TIDREN-79619 format. One line per field, with one value per residue (C-alpha): residue in one letter; y, x, z. Coordinates in pm, whole numbers, padded with zeros to 5 digits, always signed. Example, Ala and Ser with C-alpha at 12.3 -4.5 7.8 and 13.67 -1.06 7.14 Angstrom:
BEGIN
resn c(A;S)
py c(-00450;-00106)
px c(+01230;+01367)
pz c(+00780;+00714)
//
This chain:
BEGIN
resn c(M;P;K;R;S;A;T;R;Y;P;G;G;L;L;V;A;S;L;L;A;C;A;P;L;S;A;E;V;A;D;P;Q;V;Q;R;S;S;L;Y;V;P;V;R;D;G;T;R;L;A;V;N;I;Y;R;P;A;T;A;S;S;A;R;H;P;T;I;F;A;F;T;P;Y;R;A;R;Y;Y;K;D;G;K;I;E;E;T;F;D;Q;K;I;F;G;F;R;D;L;V;R;A;G;Y;A;V;V;I;A;D;I;R;G;K;G;A;S;F;G;A;R;R;G;F;L;D;R;T;E;A;M;D;G;H;D;L;V;Q;W;V;A;R;Q;R;W;S;D;G;K;V;G;L;T;G;C;S;Y;L;G;G;T;T;M;L;I;A;G;T;R;P;P;A;V;R;A;V;F;S;A;A;T;D;L;D;K;Y;S;F;V;R;N;G;G;I;T;A;Q;F;N;T;R;P;D;E;P;L;S;V;D;A;A;S;V;P;V;D;G;D;T;G;G;A;L;L;K;Q;A;V;A;Q;H;A;A;N;T;P;M;A;K;L;W;A;Q;M;P;F;R;D;S;V;S;P;L;V;G;T;R;F;W;E;E;V;G;P;Y;T;H;L;L;A;L;R;D;P;R;I;A;W;Y;F;W;S;N;W;E;D;E;P;T;E;Q;M;I;L;A;A;E;N;I;P;G;K;L;I;V;G;P;G;S;H;C;E;A;P;R;Q;F;D;I;A;G;E;Q;R;R;F;F;D;H;Y;L;R;G;A;P;N;G;I;E;R;E;P;R;Y;S;W;W;Q;E;N;G;A;G;G;T;M;V;R;S;N;R;L;P;G;V;G;V;R;R;L;P;L;Y;L;S;G;S;A;T;L;A;P;V;T;A;R;P;A;K;T;S;F;R;V;R;Y;D;L;D;T;G;S;Y;F;A;F;W;P;A;P;L;T;G;Y;G;P;A;W;T;S;P;P;L;A;T;P;A;V;M;Q;G;Y;P;I;A;R;I;R;A;A;L;D;R;S;D;G;I;L;F;A;Y;V;E;D;V;A;P;D;G;K;A;K;V;I;S;H;G;R;L;A;A;S;H;R;K;L;S;A;P;P;Y;R;R;L;D;L;P;Y;H;S;G;L;K;R;D;V;A;P;M;A;P;G;V;P;A;E;L;A;F;S;L;S;P;R;A;Y;T;F;A;A;G;H;R;I;R;V;T;L;T;G;A;D;P;R;Q;R;N;L;A;E;L;K;T;D;P;A;P;V;I;D;V;L;A;G;G;T;G;G;S;R;V;D;L;P;F;L;A;A;P;R;W;K;P;A;R;T;G;G;N)
py c(+01503;+01828;+02072;+02148;+02353;+02119;+02084;+01806;+01637;+01490;+01155;+01331;+01260;+01534;+01595;+01868;+02146;+02147;+02257;+01947;+02132;+02452;+02600;+02605;+02922;+03110;+02988;+03234;+03275;+03207;+03295;+03064;+02752;+02554;+02294;+02003;+01694;+01362;+01002;+00755;+00380;+00157;-00211;-00342;-00073;+00145;+00512;+00745;+01123;+01288;+01661;+01793;+02126;+02232;+02543;+02759;+02716;+02570;+02234;+02067;+02127;+01822;+01845;+01635;+01557;+01552;+01307;+01307;+01058;+01172;+01041;+01399;+01510;+01690;+01952;+02017;+02284;+02474;+02772;+02808;+02814;+02551;+02422;+02244;+02023;+02203;+02518;+02365;+02555;+02271;+02105;+02419;+02279;+02614;+02726;+02392;+02447;+02801;+02653;+02420;+02107;+01941;+01838;+01558;+01504;+01209;+01088;+00732;+00480;+00499;+00864;+01207;+01198;+00859;+00549;+00218;+00096;+00124;-00220;-00106;+00171;+00220;-00139;-00317;-00219;+00148;+00073;-00073;+00206;+00457;+00253;+00257;+00632;+00712;+00510;+00675;+01014;+00913;+00831;+01168;+01408;+01679;+01450;+01394;+01048;+01132;+01134;+01243;+01145;+01371;+01381;+01422;+01202;+00976;+01128;+01047;+00689;+00672;+00766;+00464;+00220;+00339;+00329;-00024;-00135;-00003;+00208;+00260;+00630;+00717;+00880;+01071;+01048;+01319;+01139;+01309;+01213;+00855;+00517;+00232;-00021;+00032;-00205;-00047;+00293;+00246;-00013;+00116;-00105;-00308;-00004;+00188;+00562;+00819;+00776;+00573;+00497;+00780;+00701;+00702;+01016;+01015;+01000;+01365;+01460;+01297;+01432;+01782;+01701;+01902;+01689;+01629;+01837;+01722;+01581;+01856;+01838;+01588;+01270;+01073;+01210;+01084;+00739;+00734;+00838;+00575;+00311;+00445;+00297;-00037;+00095;-00122;+00057;+00163;+00179;-00166;-00298;-00198;-00304;-00662;-00707;-00700;-00883;-00819;-01157;-01123;-01217;-00949;-01094;-00799;-00833;-01185;-01111;-01053;-00690;-00526;-00697;-00611;-00241;-00225;-00062;-00256;-00571;-00409;-00280;-00442;-00242;+00078;+00052;+00049;+00257;+00430;+00610;+00901;+00957;+01254;+01213;+01495;+01518;+01746;+01679;+01720;+01459;+01086;+00971;+01122;+00808;+00616;+00865;+00831;+00452;+00488;+00689;+00417;+00149;+00333;+00530;+00895;+01230;+01331;+01664;+01709;+02045;+02189;+02194;+01965;+01730;+01838;+02191;+02394;+02512;+02885;+02811;+02682;+02657;+02298;+02350;+02505;+02212;+01972;+02169;+02155;+01779;+01740;+01988;+01769;+01423;+01497;+01775;+01716;+02060;+02082;+02236;+02017;+01862;+01516;+01632;+01778;+01586;+01333;+01431;+01766;+01845;+02142;+02135;+02316;+02565;+02766;+02979;+02935;+02668;+02569;+02345;+02043;+01874;+01532;+01202;+01029;+01013;+01211;+01018;+00766;+00736;+00939;+00766;+00734;+00825;+00665;+00872;+00652;+00670;+00671;+00622;+00992;+01107;+01225;+01155;+01110;+00971;+00717;+00450;+00475;+00221;-00015;+00134;+00089;+00351;+00230;+00412;+00340;+00419;+00721;+00734;+01077;+01242;+01537;+01375;+01683;+01739;+01528;+01534;+01621;+01563;+01613;+01535;+01792;+01711;+01478;+01623;+01440;+01145;+00929;+00940;+01174;+01186;+01518;+01596;+01877;+02198;+02187;+02387;+02424;+02352;+01981;+01882;+01574;+01414;+01088;+00832;+00794;+00442;+00366;+00061;+00038;-00252;-00291;-00530;-00530;-00646;-00825;-00999;-00692;-00318;-00020;+00204;+00549;+00736;+01107;+01303;+01664;+01995;+02183;+02556;+02738;+02877;+02520;+02533;+02199;+02060;+01708;+01654;+01281;+01004;+00633;+00346;-00030;-00289;-00520;-00828;-00708;-00677;-00958;-00826;-00973;-00925;-00676;-00762;-00436;-00209;-00043;+00130;+00005;+00042;-00222;-00409;-00580;-00809;-00799;-01156;-01356;-01611;-01336;-01175;-01313;-01212;-01086;-01288;-01058;-00919;-01048;-00769;-00760;-00508;-00306;-00167;+00062;+00353;+00700;+00951;+01102;+01464;+01709;+01940;+02161;+02174;+02520;+02585;+02609;+02378;+02033;+01706;+01514;+01163;+01095;+00754;+00694;+00404;+00596;+00883;+01119;+01043;+00688;+00695;+00371;+00480;+00413;+00052;+00007;+00148;-00108;-00082;-00100;+00050;-00132;-00075;-00049;-00093;+00078;-00064;+00179;+00172;-00117;-00340;-00336;-00046;+00159;+00423;+00627;+00644;+00982;+01049;+01349;+01481;+01538;+01431;+01688;+01897;+01958;+02239;+02117;+02054;+02333;+02253;+02445;+02818;+03100)
px c(-01018;-01179;-00922;-00927;-00705;-00500;-00295;-00103;-00224;+00027;+00045;+00191;-00096;-00238;-00605;-00860;-00835;-01133;-01285;-01452;-01649;-01718;-02064;-02303;-02249;-02521;-02561;-02561;-02923;-03010;-03372;-03369;-03250;-03404;-03193;-03282;-03103;-03197;-03092;-03210;-03177;-03046;-03129;-02931;-03073;-02760;-02856;-02678;-02669;-02850;-02858;-03130;-03121;-03431;-03564;-03753;-04081;-04420;-04394;-04592;-04318;-04127;-03768;-03508;-03243;-02862;-02706;-02351;-02198;-01894;-01643;-01526;-01825;-02111;-02118;-01853;-01712;-01401;-01276;-01616;-01805;-01986;-01821;-02043;-01977;-02281;-02071;-01778;-01779;-01672;-02010;-02224;-02478;-02617;-02677;-02846;-03093;-03159;-03228;-03495;-03305;-03294;-02949;-02891;-02549;-02494;-02204;-02094;-02123;-01841;-01762;-01897;-02221;-02330;-02354;-02187;-01836;-01659;-01588;-01374;-01308;-01574;-01684;-02012;-02145;-02108;-02254;-02572;-02593;-02587;-02844;-03080;-03041;-03099;-03419;-03525;-03473;-03686;-03980;-03986;-04271;-04030;-03864;-03987;-03825;-03527;-03180;-02839;-02512;-02208;-01868;-01494;-01216;-01368;-01708;-01651;-01581;-01915;-02094;-01938;-02015;-02375;-02446;-02307;-02602;-02852;-03082;-03395;-03405;-03060;-03072;-02742;-02394;-02127;-01813;-01477;-01117;-01180;-01093;-01223;-00973;-00888;-00590;-00433;-00482;-00379;-00110;-00019;+00262;+00243;+00350;+00151;+00198;-00018;-00377;-00590;-00290;-00296;-00334;-00681;-00801;-00861;-01216;-01192;-01230;-01573;-01661;-01643;-01935;-02254;-02529;-02840;-03149;-03313;-02993;-02984;-02663;-02510;-02585;-02656;-02345;-02134;-02291;-02228;-01863;-01804;-01903;-01636;-01369;-01447;-01363;-01130;-00791;-00763;-00382;-00348;-00621;-00427;-00087;-00207;-00319;-00010;-00179;-00500;-00633;-00518;-00783;-00791;-00743;-00943;-01260;-01228;-01276;-01065;-01112;-00947;-01201;-01487;-01408;-01299;-01580;-01468;-01610;-01956;-01934;-02260;-02448;-02253;-02346;-02718;-02872;-03102;-02801;-02620;-02253;-02018;-01654;-01424;-01060;-00755;-00424;-00202;-00392;-00318;-00683;-00704;-00563;-00844;-01112;-01014;-01033;-01373;-01496;-01358;-01557;-01876;-02067;-02079;-01906;-01561;-01396;-01032;-00906;-00574;-00482;-00468;-00691;-01057;-00950;-01207;-01036;-01049;-01070;-01427;-01717;-01715;-02010;-02205;-02118;-02243;-02567;-02621;-02579;-02831;-03071;-03091;-03098;-03304;-03531;-03539;-03400;-03336;-02989;-02822;-02563;-02640;-02556;-02215;-01888;-01855;-01508;-01347;-01002;-00776;-00473;-00211;+00017;+00235;+00017;-00277;-00430;-00738;-01036;-01043;-01376;-01382;-01566;-01233;-01064;-00742;-00455;-00667;-00533;-00221;+00100;+00368;+00720;+01012;+01280;+01577;+01800;+02173;+02496;+02575;+02265;+02097;+01742;+01708;+01468;+01729;+01903;+02272;+02544;+02482;+02564;+02483;+02395;+02408;+02271;+02210;+01862;+01846;+01600;+01701;+01397;+01201;+00884;+00756;+00455;+00171;-00031;+00188;-00074;+00185;+00557;+00834;+01146;+01384;+01698;+02004;+01815;+01859;+01998;+01845;+01845;+01783;+01686;+01822;+01615;+01295;+01300;+00921;+00648;+00572;+00217;+00175;-00165;-00229;-00041;+00340;+00476;+00814;+01003;+01307;+01549;+01704;+01888;+01892;+02144;+01862;+01532;+01308;+01316;+01104;+01141;+00985;+00991;+00927;+00889;+00987;+00976;+01304;+01297;+01599;+01679;+01700;+01374;+01194;+00850;+00711;+00463;+00398;+00508;+00462;+00596;+00648;+00785;+01016;+00844;+00516;+00669;+00467;+00215;-00137;-00470;-00683;-01035;-01172;-01093;-00758;-00693;-00350;-00174;+00042;-00149;+00006;-00247;-00110;-00232;-00006;+00068;+00193;+00433;+00787;+01130;+01406;+01724;+01996;+02211;+01983;+01811;+01440;+01210;+00990;+00704;+00448;+00225;+00274;+00006;-00177;-00136;-00239;+00060;+00258;+00636;+00748;+01016;+01358;+01255;+01405;+01240;+01397;+01340;+01446;+01452;+01462;+01409;+01201;+00952;+00878;+00506;+00567;+00448;+00632;+00979;+01122;+01005;+01140;+01484;+01765;+02137;+02297;+02035;+01954;+02162;+01973;+02146;+01966;+02059;+02047;+02124;+02129;+01833;+01576;+01742;+01550;+01314;+01005;+00732;+00559;+00225;+00303;+00053;+00350;+00712;+00915;+01171;+01497;+01749;+02073;+02362;+02618;+02956;+03280;+03326;+03217)
pz c(+05675;+05788;+05924;+06295;+06516;+06727;+07040;+07210;+07524;+07772;+07592;+07287;+07046;+06831;+06910;+06857;+07113;+07344;+07669;+07803;+08066;+07874;+07923;+07631;+07430;+07251;+06894;+06607;+06508;+06146;+06073;+05771;+05954;+06238;+06418;+06644;+06771;+06924;+06965;+06700;+06768;+06489;+06437;+06736;+06965;+06976;+07001;+06757;+06789;+06497;+06418;+06189;+06004;+05815;+05643;+05891;+05704;+05780;+05953;+05675;+05415;+05288;+05170;+04993;+05253;+05250;+05497;+05636;+05882;+06081;+06338;+06406;+06613;+06443;+06722;+06986;+07212;+07114;+07313;+07478;+07148;+06946;+06628;+06377;+06077;+05937;+05894;+05706;+05379;+05151;+05207;+05166;+05411;+05524;+05168;+05093;+05378;+05261;+04916;+05053;+05155;+05492;+05620;+05869;+06028;+06260;+06475;+06399;+06682;+06931;+06849;+06932;+07126;+06992;+07208;+07132;+07065;+06734;+06591;+06301;+06050;+05781;+05842;+05778;+06120;+06029;+05688;+05833;+06093;+05808;+05615;+05912;+05970;+05601;+05600;+05926;+05761;+05463;+05696;+05874;+05813;+05691;+05434;+05079;+05089;+04866;+05024;+04898;+05065;+05088;+05255;+05214;+05356;+05624;+05553;+05186;+05290;+05469;+05146;+04974;+05253;+05303;+04929;+04926;+05143;+04884;+05102;+04889;+04977;+04839;+04496;+04467;+04621;+04626;+04742;+04792;+04876;+04979;+04829;+04617;+04754;+05121;+05119;+04811;+04972;+05334;+05252;+04907;+04778;+05099;+05304;+05564;+05571;+05746;+05630;+05872;+06092;+06343;+06713;+06862;+07035;+07411;+07543;+07648;+07281;+07257;+07601;+07449;+07217;+07254;+07417;+07209;+07284;+07602;+07753;+08013;+08210;+07965;+08162;+07844;+07677;+07969;+07939;+07563;+07594;+07863;+07605;+07366;+07593;+07425;+07076;+06867;+06849;+06487;+06451;+06606;+06377;+06065;+06201;+06254;+05891;+05664;+05375;+05185;+05300;+05662;+05918;+06185;+06535;+06668;+06458;+06316;+05945;+05632;+05718;+05416;+05194;+05429;+05410;+05044;+04842;+04532;+04694;+04671;+04315;+04207;+04470;+04400;+04031;+04113;+03830;+04079;+04231;+04063;+04155;+04159;+04275;+04380;+04482;+04435;+04265;+04571;+04770;+04787;+04754;+04405;+04244;+04414;+04309;+03943;+03976;+04146;+03847;+03616;+03800;+03900;+03635;+03736;+03720;+03845;+03911;+04018;+04135;+04243;+04610;+04908;+05107;+05116;+05028;+04837;+04515;+04451;+04076;+04097;+04341;+04465;+04700;+04412;+04187;+04453;+04479;+04099;+04121;+04402;+04241;+03933;+04087;+04399;+04275;+03900;+03814;+03436;+03475;+03211;+03439;+03300;+02946;+03031;+02983;+03263;+03376;+03457;+03590;+03646;+03415;+03621;+03448;+03681;+03908;+03672;+03456;+03263;+03326;+03096;+03031;+02869;+02847;+02904;+03242;+03281;+03127;+02940;+02585;+02672;+02572;+02840;+02734;+02915;+03086;+03167;+03473;+03399;+03589;+03551;+03744;+03427;+03313;+02939;+02675;+02562;+02765;+02844;+02913;+03209;+03547;+03914;+04173;+04535;+04837;+05202;+05333;+05561;+05847;+05985;+05829;+05959;+06091;+06275;+06050;+06185;+05865;+05566;+05298;+05024;+05047;+05018;+04812;+04995;+04841;+04967;+05117;+04809;+04455;+04199;+03820;+03646;+03286;+03069;+03073;+02869;+02547;+02549;+02803;+02856;+02950;+03172;+03224;+03406;+03613;+03583;+03621;+03779;+03655;+03878;+03853;+04195;+04425;+04805;+05061;+05247;+05184;+05177;+05150;+05057;+04756;+04727;+04395;+04343;+04019;+04077;+03890;+03930;+03846;+03698;+04045;+04184;+04376;+04346;+04422;+04413;+04130;+04171;+04405;+04475;+04683;+04681;+04920;+04725;+04866;+04706;+04358;+04194;+03942;+03935;+03762;+03959;+04083;+03938;+03643;+03712;+03381;+03264;+03600;+03772;+04043;+04344;+04508;+04863;+04907;+05133;+04862;+04627;+04874;+04848;+04982;+04759;+04716;+04853;+04575;+04299;+04101;+04022;+03856;+04091;+03880;+04045;+03956;+04097;+04190;+03891;+03790;+03519;+03522;+03284;+03326;+03215;+02956;+03120;+03405;+03459;+03555;+03839;+03971;+04331;+04499;+04875;+05112;+05367;+05377;+05670;+05646;+05770;+06129;+06209;+06101;+06448;+06424;+06070;+06140;+06131;+06203;+05958;+05730;+05404;+05094;+04764;+04427;+04138;+03800;+03510;+03140;+02898;+02819;+03097;+03279;+03536;+03406;+03486;+03221;+03218;+03042;+02819;+02566;+02333;+02354;+02551;+02371;+02550;+02526;+02368;+02601;+02612;+02466;+02515;+02473;+02694)
//
């Protein structure tokens, strides 16, 4: 999600700061870029706000075009000035125009300056709207008929849904930090967290959009924003669909399947379309981007950092441009001959770029680290033991968008390894296999793999979650590497028998990370996470008690994908 400065309005929701009645400020002149905007009707007549940026050249020139579709307002007022998606550096739009591309950025229906009401979130209505706008672009006199799609977060999701409609003009897609399977992302393990669950913004946010050219005084903008009052409430939409096959009472479809790109894989694999996926290691969508690259032929790059954050270690906007140069302009830059996959292997404050024709973690053996009754984490199982804890809900939920969790020390039991004798290189998805019993029919388990420095400072390297009722393993409807898959179908969800243990197996977020010598590896389990926006609704009195069974045959463990078996420092014995 693109970063914006934020404030709180009286209802307590976090929204973009704005001046709804701010006068139009003077735009910074760029002699190499000409901008225009207008309303374009789509197939049902709804008018969508479209902003066009073209090289300031002769009007007869034709350009390949990059298209982006946003719910965050392509142009809006902030502190008396105009903010533009066009100027967000991760996309490199201005440099693309200076290099001879046209860029078109449109507001989705029901948001920004566009008319209409939003039916859902990345749904088929938005998909067909994007299809119609892309084909409109291809027919313009300034277009050469070839279109590339780009975006990160929600905008990345629009690239997937538009491509799924097979617009003939689309030739290349640069898709970042989105998902292949919306249910497995938003309700990972049967649990909602923060993505796609935030409250809807008030209409005053859209009212701060910049009117399209010709809408002097903003009369059309006011009419458009008035229609947004009929938008489907997004948080309520998700809350009413607990299962993958739930029929939404708000839109009347099995909505998770409607919006899951995996249900359109045949279209997404169209050989006419080239793909490039991007995400960063400390970002939840990364596990989905790797799976997207497994299912859709294309390239993938994973960098360090957070959500839609341009890595300093490489030029992501420049990499995107190389991709479009080749597939939209035919530039012989060799990008198609390079290894398909690249990722940053983190090593302390530095790291190295790995390039491979295998996805990160593929072919890497996972080594089990067993939980014990003595709070230690070891490569061999110990005698049977039980660790019981009561779920704590007194978590710090003050961060509205904590893209990556902080250690929850003290909020659940932890198991810590001896110090490493040499560096240990992890690459891929860990898998937790926790044998647990509950004092009730359902509960939630969160697992965190942490790096603990000699001074005790810790950071979360990987994390995952699973509701016990969703524990049944099933065959996935798409290629999922070798990871556990929980269908989320109503028929596969079953309560636990209180006091009766069961194995909860679930994958954790992938990582390419080097644990330094002298550091320890820690696994922490909790029953709640501060990123759950519905913690107040989940809280019970008394809180659930979870028994974690360790040691013996089938004891709890976490399997970590190490390139080589870790070597541990020997335990100290006696003496000074």
